[in-house]
N, C-alpha and C positions, 0 to 999 in steps of 0.2 A: 686918454680914455680908452680902455680896452673893452671890447665886447666879450661876453662869455659865450663860448661855443655851446649851443644847445644841440643835443642829439635826439633824434626821433625815437619814440618808444619802441622797444622790440616785442615781437610776438611772445617771447618767453614770459613777459610780465603781464600779458593780457588775460583777462578773466575768461575769454573765449578760446584760449589755446589749451587744449586738452589731449589726453592720450586716447587714441582710437584703436580699439581691439582688432577691428577688421584689417586696418592697414598696418598695425604694429608700429606706429610712430605718433608723434605729436602732430595734431592738425587744428586748423581753425574751424571752430564749430559754428561760427556765424554764417548764416545762409546768405551768400552774395549772389546778386544776379549776374548774368553773363558779362555785361560791360564792366562791372565792378571787379569781377574775377580776372578779366583780361588786364585791367589796369594793375591790379595787385601782382599778378604773375609777371607782367612786364616791367614792374618796378616803376610805373608811371605816377604813382602817388607819393608824395613825401611823407605822408602819415595815413594810417587807416582811420576812416571816419568812425569806425565802430570800436576803436580801442578803448578799453576800460581797465584801468589798473586793478590787478587782483590783489587784495589785502587779506591774507589769511587770518590775521588777527582780528580784523573787523568782522569777519564771518563768526569767529569763535565768540566774540563779545555778544553777538546777537542771540546765541544759543544759551547763554547763562540766564 
């Protein structure tokens, strides 16, 4: 029996990962508190508790 290797979601597919005009790069727009930000920057979390998959097609379907 082989186990499938699961990968943690990446920020690039998250709904909260967006372009910031001030910084000129992609940033997380979720407002994290100080402890959450330290864990995030220090890679202490295996996944982001706020990760939400961004589905562009789902958004378009709601507009019709």
